[in-house]
C-alpha positions in Angstrom: -1.1 89.5 80.2 1.8 89.8 82.4 3.4 93.7 82.5 5.7 93.0 85.7 8.8 94.6 84.9 11.9 92.4 84.3 15.0 91.9 87.1 18.5 91.9 86.0 20.8 89.6 87.9 24.3 89.7 88.2 26.2 87.1 85.6 29.1 86.0 83.6 28.7 84.1 80.0 31.7 82.0 80.0 33.0 79.5 77.7 34.8 76.4 79.6 36.6 73.6 77.6 33.8 72.8 74.5 31.1 74.3 76.4 29.5 77.6 77.4 27.5 78.4 80.5 26.1 81.1 82.9 27.8 81.8 85.6 26.4 83.0 88.9 27.5 83.6 92.7 24.9 82.4 94.9 24.5 85.5 96.8 24.0 87.3 93.7 20.4 85.2 92.9 17.6 86.7 94.4 16.9 85.2 97.5 14.1 82.5 97.0 16.9 81.3 94.7 19.7 80.8 96.9 18.4 77.6 97.8 17.1 74.7 95.8 13.7 74.7 94.4 11.4 75.9 91.9 12.0 79.2 92.1 15.9 78.4 91.3 15.0 75.8 88.5 12.4 78.4 87.1 15.1 81.4 87.0 17.6 79.1 85.6 15.1 78.1 83.1 14.0 81.5 82.0 17.8 82.9 81.5 18.4 79.9 79.4 14.9 80.5 77.6 13.7 77.2 78.3 11.6 75.1 77.8 11.3 76.2 74.2 9.1 73.7 71.9 11.0 75.4 69.0 14.4 74.0 70.3 16.0 77.2 69.5 16.2 79.0 72.9 15.7 82.3 70.9 14.4 84.0 73.9 17.2 83.3 76.3 20.8 82.8 76.8 21.2 79.3 75.8 22.6 78.0 72.4 20.0 75.0 71.6 23.0 72.3 72.2 23.6 70.3 75.4 26.7 72.0 75.1 25.3 75.6 75.5 22.2 74.9 77.8 23.9 75.1 81.3 23.8 77.1 84.2 26.7 77.2 87.4 25.8 78.7 90.9 29.3 79.4 93.1 30.1 79.9 96.5 32.3 80.4 99.1 33.3 76.8 100.5 32.3 75.6 104.1 34.2 72.4 103.1 37.5 72.0 104.9 40.7 72.8 102.5 38.4 74.4 99.9 37.9 77.4 98.2 34.6 77.2 96.5 31.5 75.1 95.9 30.4 74.3 92.2 27.0 73.2 91.4 26.0 72.4 88.1 22.6 72.8 86.3 22.0 70.9 82.9 18.9 72.8 81.7 16.6 71.1 79.2 15.7 72.9 76.1 12.5 71.9 74.9 11.1 70.7 78.3 11.0 72.2 81.7 13.4 71.0 84.0 17.0 71.6 85.6 19.0 68.2 86.0 21.0 68.4 89.0 22.4 64.7 89.1 26.2 65.5 87.6 29.0 67.1 87.2 30.0 69.2 83.6 33.8 68.7 83.5 34.1 71.3 80.4 32.9 74.0 82.5 35.1 73.3 85.6 37.5 74.7 83.4 36.0 78.0 84.1 35.0 77.5 87.6 38.7 78.2 89.0 38.9 81.6 87.1 35.2 82.8 87.8 35.8 82.3 91.5 39.0 84.0 91.4 37.7 87.0 89.6 34.1 87.0 92.0 36.5 86.9 95.1 35.7 83.5 96.2 39.1 82.5 96.7 41.5 84.4 99.5 43.2 87.1 97.9 46.6 85.3 99.8 46.0 82.0 97.9 46.4 84.3 94.4 49.9 84.8 93.2 51.1 87.7 91.2 52.4 85.7 88.8 52.4 82.2 87.9 49.5 79.9 88.9 46.8 79.5 91.5 45.9 76.2 92.8 41.9 76.7 93.3 40.5 73.7 95.2 37.0 73.1 94.0 33.9 71.1 96.1 31.9 69.6 93.4 28.4 69.9 95.3 26.7 67.7 92.7 28.6 64.5 92.8 30.5 65.5 96.3 34.0 65.2 94.7 37.1 67.3 95.1 38.7 69.0 91.6 41.9 70.7 91.6 42.0 73.6 88.9 45.4 75.0 88.0 44.6 78.6 86.8 47.4 80.7 85.4 47.6 84.2 87.0 49.6 87.2 85.2 49.7 90.6 87.2 47.4 89.4 89.6 44.7 88.6 87.3 43.4 85.1 85.6 45.2 84.9 82.3 42.9 84.0 79.5 44.5 84.3 76.6 47.3 81.7 75.2 48.5 79.8 72.7 47.0 76.3 74.3 44.7 74.8 71.2 41.6 72.5 72.0 40.0 70.2 69.3 36.3 71.6 69.3 37.2 75.1 70.1 38.2 77.7 67.3 40.8 79.8 69.0 43.7 79.2 71.2 43.1 80.6 74.9 45.2 79.9 78.0 45.7 76.2 79.3 44.1 75.3 82.5 45.2 71.9 83.9 42.1 70.2 85.8 42.9 67.5 88.2 39.2 65.3 89.2 40.3 63.7 92.6 38.6 60.3 93.5 36.5 60.6 90.0 34.4 58.0 90.8 30.6 59.4 90.8 28.9 59.7 93.7 29.2 57.2 96.9 28.6 53.6 95.3 31.0 51.4 93.4 32.8 52.3 90.4 31.2 49.3 88.8 27.8 49.2 90.1 27.0 45.6 88.5 30.1 44.1 89.9 31.2 43.8 86.4 34.0 45.1 83.9 32.0 44.0 81.0 28.0 43.0 81.1 25.2 41.7 78.5 22.9 44.7 78.7 19.4 43.4 77.3 17.3 46.3 76.0 13.9 44.6 75.2 12.7 45.8 71.3 16.3 46.7 70.7 18.8 44.2 71.5 21.6 42.6 73.4 24.7 44.3 73.7 28.3 44.3 75.6 28.5 47.0 77.9 30.7 48.7 80.3 28.5 50.7 82.8 31.2 53.0 85.0 30.8 55.5 87.5 34.1 57.8 86.8 33.6 61.5 86.2 29.9 60.6 85.3 28.0 57.5 85.1 28.5 56.4 81.9 27.3 53.6 79.7 30.1 52.2 76.6 29.3 49.9 73.9 31.4 48.6 71.1 30.5 50.7 67.8 29.9 47.6 65.8 27.2 46.1 67.7 25.0 48.8 67.8 25.6 49.5 63.4 28.4 52.6 63.9 32.5 52.4 63.2 33.2 54.7 65.4 34.4 57.4 63.7 30.6 59.1 62.7 30.3 62.7 62.7 27.2 64.7 64.3 24.8 64.1 61.5 25.4 60.8 61.2 23.5 60.4 64.3 21.3 63.4 65.2 19.7 63.4 61.6 18.3 60.0 62.4 15.1 60.0 64.9 15.3 56.1 64.6 18.7 56.2 66.3 18.6 58.7 68.9 15.3 57.0 70.1 17.4 53.7 70.1 20.1 55.2 72.0 17.3 57.0 74.5 15.7 53.4 74.8 19.6 51.7 75.7 20.4 54.6 77.9 17.0 53.9 80.1 17.4 50.2 80.6 21.6 51.0 81.5 20.2 53.6 83.9 18.2 50.6 85.8 20.9 48.3 85.5 23.2 50.8 87.6 20.7 51.5 90.0 20.2 55.3 88.8 16.4 54.7 88.5 14.3 52.1 89.2 12.3 52.2 86.4 12.9 53.4 82.6 10.1 55.6 83.2 12.5 58.0 85.6 15.0 58.2 82.5 13.0 61.0 81.0 13.4 63.3 84.4 17.1 62.4 84.2 18.3 63.2 81.1 22.0 64.6 82.0 22.8 61.3 83.5 23.8 58.4 82.6 25.8 59.0 79.2 25.8 56.3 76.5 29.0 56.4 74.5 30.5 54.0 72.1 34.1 53.0 71.3 35.9 51.1 68.4 40.1 50.7 67.3 41.7 53.3 66.1 41.3 54.3 62.8 41.6 57.4 60.4 39.3 59.8 59.8 38.4 63.4 59.0 37.1 65.3 61.9 34.2 68.0 61.7 36.5 70.6 61.1 38.4 68.9 58.1 41.5 68.2 60.4 42.8 64.5 59.6 43.0 62.2 62.3 45.0 58.8 62.0 45.9 56.0 63.8 49.0 57.6 64.8 47.1 60.3 66.8 45.1 58.5 68.6 44.6 55.2 70.7 40.7 54.8 70.7 37.8 55.9 68.7 35.2 57.3 70.9 31.6 59.0 70.5 29.3 60.0 73.3 25.7 61.2 73.5 24.6 64.1 75.8 21.0 65.3 76.7 19.9 63.0 73.5 22.3 63.7 70.9 25.7 62.9 69.9 27.9 65.6 71.1 29.9 67.7 68.8 33.3 66.6 70.7 33.4 65.1 73.6 32.2 66.1 77.6 34.8 66.3 80.1 33.0 64.4 82.4 32.8 61.7 79.7 36.4 62.0 79.4 37.3 61.4 82.5 35.0 58.0 82.1 37.2 57.0 78.9 40.9 58.0 80.7 39.7 55.6 83.8 37.9 53.2 81.8 41.3 52.4 79.8 43.0 52.2 82.7 41.5 49.2 83.7 41.9 46.1 81.8 39.3 43.9 80.4 36.7 47.2 79.9 35.4 47.9 76.6 37.3 51.0 76.2 40.5 49.2 77.2 39.9 46.3 74.9 39.3 49.1 72.0 42.3 50.8 72.6 44.7 47.8 72.8 44.5 46.4 76.1 47.0 46.3 79.2 48.0 48.8 81.5 47.6 52.2 80.7 47.6 55.8 82.7 46.8 57.6 80.0 45.1 57.5 77.0 44.5 59.7 73.7 40.9 59.2 72.1 39.5 60.4 68.8 36.2 62.4 68.9 34.3 64.2 66.3 36.1 67.7 66.5 39.5 65.8 66.8 41.4 64.5 69.6 42.0 64.8 73.7 44.4 63.0 75.6 43.3 62.4 79.5 45.5 60.8 81.9 44.1 58.3 85.0 45.3 56.7 87.6 43.3 53.3 89.1 44.1 50.4 91.3 42.4 47.4 92.6 41.5 47.9 96.3 40.3 44.7 98.6 39.0 43.2 95.2 37.2 46.6 93.8 38.2 48.7 91.4 39.0 52.5 92.6 40.4 55.4 90.5 42.8 57.9 92.5 42.9 61.0 89.8 41.9 62.0 85.9 43.9 64.8 84.6 43.4 66.8 81.7 43.8 70.3 80.1 40.9 72.7 79.2 40.9 76.4 78.5 38.2 79.1 79.2 37.3 82.6 78.7 34.7 85.0 79.5 32.6 85.8 77.0 30.1 88.7 78.7 29.5 89.9 82.1 26.8 91.8 83.7 23.1 91.3 84.1 20.8 88.8 82.6 17.3 90.0 82.6 14.0 88.1 83.0 10.3 89.1 83.7 10.1 89.7 87.3 6.9 87.0 88.0 9.5 83.9 86.0 9.6 82.4 89.3 
């Protein structure tokens, strides 16, 4: 039995949007973990408490959901006109891997604040009072994100009256702009179509909008897969047959999007793509008991993350929703009533969210210039995390 003493690593536990994660400055990690590789992955998994066959992450900082099994590494940026590099690692809960294939839009709301507090933003860019513009380089997908962080008396303001459905308490509003949000270097619509017939052997053939914006996402019509678009978590997460079906759809969609070559590779790429389903606006009661009406929303959307229905909406998926809604002919746009729009308010299990997006057709292909939404963030704990010294 190992008796190697524990080591401690400076870390901060932060809520960003409707997610929580453990944040590190790259220089604070053990030297072996300051570069990509097994050591870094092993450290992050041990911090979070994975892999855990019980699915609870009791022996770590994770909260046993995709929204709370997250890690972030920040570094002063070498990119011109950027302040900080943001690297996101989605830690699997019951399996031994960290998925680096995409961004976390929710935790993006906390990146700017942590960068300011952690000395990663030049002091001359931080006002005594007002808003600090933090220029973030999202290293997973190589895109620019702009965070507008409120500052009071020279320090990040975390408290306020901004309310975000899916988060219990109000906080300060952080506006986040996703610039050129198409994910990666490929086309926004990798198949070349706004809507495809996605053939899933053994499951069926479905209309699908497959888009790279914010994060690769496969949108389906709710009624085609037996839902109405107002489902809460228990309706799907308690149904193993449904979850397996969604995972099969996701795997075949990933192949069609060119993200993987064979469906067998999907198990090692859990973070992307996402699967979501949409429906025209309708009345429902959210998970908090809040009544959502057709006057409140343009469209209803539900999305799965890491194999489970999300309790609210992933920030990156919200970017995908806003971008798809801005493009006439996508399933999201059609469900929202069609036509041209530069903002959409959608209903999710915890309530509603508005996201703005700008899209245009350039040389025959759709491109997005910007997506904007408001989130909030708050430091929950700071100090050190401890892991056994032989964990990596």
